[in-house]
C-alpha positions in Angstrom: 95.9 86.2 117.9 95.5 83.2 115.6 95.6 83.2 111.8 91.8 83.3 111.5 91.7 86.3 113.9 94.3 88.2 111.9 92.5 87.6 108.7 89.3 88.9 110.2 91.2 91.9 111.6 92.4 92.8 108.1 88.9 92.7 106.8 87.6 94.9 109.6 90.4 97.4 108.8 89.2 97.6 105.2 85.7 98.4 106.4 86.9 101.0 108.9 88.7 103.0 106.2 85.7 103.0 104.0 86.5 100.4 101.4 82.8 99.9 100.7 83.4 98.2 97.3 84.8 95.0 98.9 82.6 92.4 97.1 81.6 90.2 100.0 82.4 89.6 103.7 85.3 87.3 103.9 85.1 84.3 106.2 88.5 83.2 107.5 89.1 79.5 106.7 90.4 77.3 109.6 94.1 76.8 109.5 96.4 74.5 111.5 98.1 76.1 114.5 101.7 77.0 113.7 104.4 77.3 116.3 105.9 80.7 116.3 109.7 81.2 116.9 110.2 82.5 120.4 112.1 85.7 121.2 114.9 83.5 122.8 115.2 81.3 119.8 117.2 81.7 116.6 115.2 82.3 113.5 115.4 79.3 111.2 116.5 81.4 108.1 118.8 84.4 108.0 116.9 87.3 106.3 119.9 88.3 104.1 120.3 84.7 102.9 116.5 84.4 102.4 116.6 87.5 100.1 119.7 86.3 98.2 118.3 82.9 97.5 114.8 84.0 96.5 116.4 86.7 94.3 117.3 83.9 91.9 113.6 83.7 91.0 113.0 86.1 88.1 109.7 88.1 88.3 107.8 90.4 86.2 107.3 94.0 87.4 104.0 95.8 87.9 102.8 99.1 89.2 99.6 98.8 91.3 97.6 102.0 91.2 94.3 103.3 92.7 92.2 106.4 92.2 92.2 109.3 94.6 90.2 108.6 97.8 89.4 110.8 100.8 92.6 111.4 102.8 92.9 110.2 106.4 93.7 112.9 109.0 97.3 113.9 108.9 98.1 112.7 105.3 99.9 115.1 103.0 100.2 115.5 99.3 101.9 113.3 96.7 101.6 109.9 95.1 103.1 108.2 98.1 101.0 109.6 101.0 98.8 112.3 99.6 95.2 112.8 98.4 95.8 112.2 94.7 96.0 108.8 93.0 98.1 106.2 94.7 100.6 103.7 93.3 103.6 101.6 94.1 106.0 99.2 92.3 105.1 95.6 92.9 106.9 92.3 91.9 104.7 90.0 94.0 101.8 89.9 91.6 100.1 86.7 90.4 97.0 85.3 88.7 94.9 83.3 91.2 91.6 82.0 89.8 89.8 81.7 86.6 86.3 81.3 88.0 85.8 83.8 89.5 88.6 85.8 87.8 90.9 86.7 90.7 94.5 88.1 90.9 96.6 88.8 94.0 99.5 90.9 95.1 101.5 91.3 98.3 102.2 94.5 100.1 104.2 95.3 103.2 102.1 96.0 106.3 104.1 99.2 106.9 103.4 100.6 103.3 102.2 104.2 103.3 100.4 103.6 99.9 98.4 100.5 100.9 95.9 102.4 103.2 95.0 104.6 100.3 94.4 101.7 98.0 92.3 100.1 100.8 90.2 103.2 101.1 89.6 103.4 97.4 88.6 99.7 97.4 89.8 99.2 93.8 93.1 99.0 92.0 94.7 98.5 88.6 97.7 96.3 88.0 99.9 97.8 85.3 102.3 95.2 83.8 105.5 97.0 82.7 107.5 96.6 79.6 111.3 96.4 79.3 111.4 100.1 78.3 109.7 101.2 81.6 112.5 100.7 84.1 112.7 104.4 85.0 109.0 104.6 85.5 109.2 101.6 87.9 111.9 103.3 89.9 109.8 106.4 90.3 107.0 104.3 91.8 109.4 102.4 94.0 110.4 105.4 96.1 108.6 106.3 99.3 106.7 109.5 99.4 106.6 112.3 96.9 104.3 112.8 94.0 104.9 109.6 92.0 102.5 110.6 89.3 104.3 113.9 88.4 104.9 113.8 84.6 103.4 110.3 84.3 100.9 109.8 81.4 97.8 107.8 82.3 94.1 107.5 81.8 91.3 105.9 83.8 90.4 102.2 83.6 86.8 101.6 82.3 85.3 100.1 85.4 87.0 101.4 88.6 88.6 104.5 87.3 92.0 103.5 88.5 95.1 105.0 86.8 96.1 103.0 83.7 99.7 103.9 82.8 100.5 104.7 79.2 102.5 102.1 77.3 102.0 99.4 79.9 102.0 96.0 78.2 98.9 94.9 80.0 96.4 96.2 82.6 94.0 94.5 85.0 91.2 96.5 86.5 90.0 95.1 89.9 87.9 95.6 93.0 89.3 94.4 96.3 87.9 91.0 97.0 89.7 89.9 100.2 92.7 90.7 102.3 94.7 88.1 104.2 97.7 88.4 106.6 101.0 86.8 105.6 103.7 87.6 108.2 105.0 91.1 107.6 102.9 91.5 104.4 99.3 91.5 103.4 97.9 89.3 100.6 95.4 91.4 98.6 93.0 89.5 96.4 91.3 91.4 93.6 88.3 90.5 91.5 89.0 91.3 87.8 86.4 93.7 86.4 88.2 94.5 83.1 91.6 93.9 81.4 93.5 94.4 78.3 96.9 94.6 76.6 99.0 97.4 75.0 101.8 96.5 72.7 101.7 92.8 72.3 105.2 92.8 70.8 106.8 94.6 73.7 109.3 92.6 75.8 108.5 92.4 79.6 110.4 94.2 82.3 112.0 91.5 84.5 113.7 91.7 87.9 116.4 89.2 88.9 119.1 89.2 91.6 118.3 92.8 92.6 118.3 94.4 89.1 116.3 94.7 86.0 117.1 92.4 83.1 
């Protein structure tokens, strides 16, 4: 399957799980054909070295949340794979466009939280402050009720969880989803946004630890 076909498959997936709030059908743009590394060939970059080198790029830290959506058959309870609100810690967040206002984040294709965000069709990016390292760790684990003991309210447009004391929040509807290797690139259209404590220092991640 080519890149255009994979992008179209991602959009069909969103529709199949009931993400009716996707703004518009997404037409995959033509891309040049890329030669994949064969099974009998050595990968050009060692994965451990890739992570070590890229870890030198310091990033901000966010928690991406979504309101409760109808559970798929076989899903249990909890913030990781249940029927309540969904959320996961995310470093791969970025602004994307001013007109229209778009942001994006990347999520692993094996994530158990992503299908729930896709069903909701909306999400909130909560930008964490330096004092919220433990909160981040709670959302970084797989499974369990990640929202246990967490204070939050609903964003004004989509109703996604807005975490208390976050330094900023961005309320979004899912605009497009693209494939990117073993991750998905999720594009959100910004519906509302705001800040908390403008004086709070940001939570940063560098070389495998918070700084």
